[in-house]
C-alpha positions as CSV (number, residue, x, y, z in Angstrom):
1,M,101.7,96.4,128.8
2,V,100.3,93.1,130.1
3,I,98.6,90.9,127.6
4,Q,96.5,88.0,128.9
5,H,96.2,85.0,126.7
6,A,94.1,81.9,127.4
7,I,96.4,80.5,130.0
8,S,99.5,82.7,130.6
9,V,100.1,86.4,131.5
10,T,103.2,87.9,130.0
11,R,104.8,91.3,129.9
12,E,105.2,92.4,126.3
13,S,107.6,94.8,124.7
14,V,107.3,96.5,121.3
15,S,109.8,94.2,119.8
16,H,108.0,91.1,121.2
17,L,104.6,92.2,120.0
18,F,105.6,93.3,116.5
19,F,108.6,91.0,115.8
20,Q,109.3,88.2,118.3
21,C,106.0,86.6,119.2
22,S,105.1,83.5,117.1
23,T,102.3,85.4,115.2
24,A,104.6,88.3,114.4
25,K,107.4,86.0,113.3
26,A,105.0,84.2,110.9
27,V,103.7,87.5,109.5
28,W,107.3,88.7,108.8
29,A,108.2,85.3,107.3
30,I,105.3,85.8,104.8
31,V,106.5,89.3,104.1
32,A,110.0,87.9,103.6
33,K,108.7,85.4,101.1
34,C,106.9,88.1,99.3
35,I,110.0,90.3,98.8
36,G,112.5,87.5,98.4
37,A,114.2,87.9,101.7
38,N,115.9,85.0,103.5
39,D,115.7,86.5,107.0
40,V,113.2,88.5,109.1
41,P,113.6,91.5,111.4
42,K,113.6,91.0,115.2
43,S,113.1,94.6,116.2
44,L,111.9,97.9,114.8
45,G,115.5,99.1,114.4
46,Q,116.4,95.9,112.4
47,C,113.3,96.4,110.4
48,W,114.5,99.6,108.9
49,L,117.8,98.1,108.0
50,W,116.0,95.0,106.7
51,C,113.8,97.1,104.4
52,E,116.9,98.9,103.0
53,K,118.6,95.6,102.4
54,W,115.7,93.8,100.6
55,L,113.9,96.8,99.1
56,P,116.7,99.2,98.3
57,F,114.7,100.9,95.5
58,G,111.5,101.1,97.4
59,K,112.6,103.4,100.2
60,Q,109.5,105.6,99.7
61,F,107.4,102.6,100.7
62,H,109.3,101.5,103.8
63,T,107.3,103.6,106.3
64,V,103.9,102.8,104.9
65,G,104.8,99.1,104.7
66,I,106.1,98.9,108.2
67,A,103.2,100.9,109.6
68,A,100.6,98.8,107.8
69,I,102.1,95.5,109.0
70,C,102.6,96.7,112.6
71,W,99.1,98.2,112.7
72,A,97.6,95.0,111.3
73,I,99.5,92.9,113.9
74,W,98.4,95.3,116.7
75,K,94.7,95.3,115.7
76,T,94.6,91.5,115.2
77,Q,96.4,90.9,118.6
78,N,93.9,93.2,120.3
79,K,90.9,91.3,118.8
80,A,92.5,88.1,120.2
81,C,93.2,89.5,123.6
82,F,90.1,91.7,124.2
83,D,87.4,90.2,122.0
84,G,88.4,86.5,122.1
85,I,88.7,86.4,118.3
86,M,91.6,84.0,117.7
87,I,94.0,84.3,114.9
88,R,93.5,81.3,112.5
89,N,96.2,82.1,110.0
90,P,98.9,84.8,110.1
91,A,98.3,85.3,106.4
92,S,95.0,87.0,107.3
93,I,97.1,89.7,109.0
94,I,99.0,90.2,105.7
95,C,95.6,90.7,103.9
96,Y,94.7,93.3,106.5
97,A,98.0,95.1,106.0
98,C,97.5,94.9,102.2
99,A,94.1,96.6,102.6
100,L,95.7,99.4,104.6
101,M,98.6,99.8,102.0
102,G,96.1,99.8,99.1
103,Y,94.1,102.5,100.8
104,W,97.2,104.6,101.6
105,A,98.5,104.2,98.0
106,G,96.2,107.1,97.1
107,L,98.5,109.4,99.1
108,F,101.3,108.8,96.5
109,L,101.9,110.3,93.1
110,E,100.7,108.2,90.2
111,M,103.9,106.3,89.5
112,D,104.6,105.4,93.1
113,K,100.9,104.7,93.6
114,E,101.0,102.1,90.8
115,A,104.2,100.6,92.1
116,L,102.8,100.3,95.7
117,E,99.5,98.8,94.3
118,A,101.6,96.2,92.3
119,G,103.5,95.3,95.5
120,V,100.3,95.0,97.5
121,N,98.8,92.7,94.8
122,T,101.9,90.5,94.9
123,M,101.7,90.2,98.7
124,L,97.9,89.6,98.5
125,Q,98.4,86.8,96.0
126,I,100.9,85.0,98.2
127,A,98.9,85.5,101.4
128,S,95.7,84.3,99.7
129,K,97.5,81.1,98.5
130,L,98.4,80.5,102.1
131,L,94.8,81.1,103.2
132,G,93.4,78.9,100.4
133,E,91.5,81.8,98.9
134,K,91.2,83.2,95.4
135,V,91.8,86.8,94.5
136,H,89.5,88.2,91.9
137,N,90.5,91.1,89.5
138,D,88.4,93.5,91.6
139,G,90.4,92.6,94.8
140,R,87.6,90.4,96.3
141,L,88.7,87.2,98.1
142,T,86.7,84.0,98.0
143,L,87.4,80.7,99.6
144,E,88.4,77.9,97.3
145,D,86.9,74.5,97.7
146,K,89.4,72.1,99.2
147,P,88.8,68.4,99.6
148,D,88.4,67.3,103.1
149,D,91.0,64.7,103.9
150,N,88.8,63.3,106.7
151,A,85.6,63.2,104.7
152,Q,84.0,59.8,104.4
153,E,83.0,58.5,101.0
């Protein structure tokens, strides 16, 4: 697959797209922060081992988590490449993945559904802090007012 960015044309592999490009690295670094990991996967094969290492009691969530994160990266990269919608913050990709996992949580039995939703909420809280947004109890996000360092008084 050839992906054309603003200036360069590069040949992308699955590992590059989902794990090694700068955007993907940032996304996985946020996921790592969310789960307490001190490293990030560099390929799909490593990702499965990484999940087993850092989420040993959440094996039933590994597939849905990896799928949601990779799908969110894929869709966001496509918007950047084909629609010219640039990625402002990789944490927005985490929010997208959280929306997917929250939706897919309905496929699990009640106990696992609640555990997945709790994990999604934790990831969403961390991602929204990185985005400078506030998460409401109903799951809505709103931008927080931040002082403009360049504003003239």
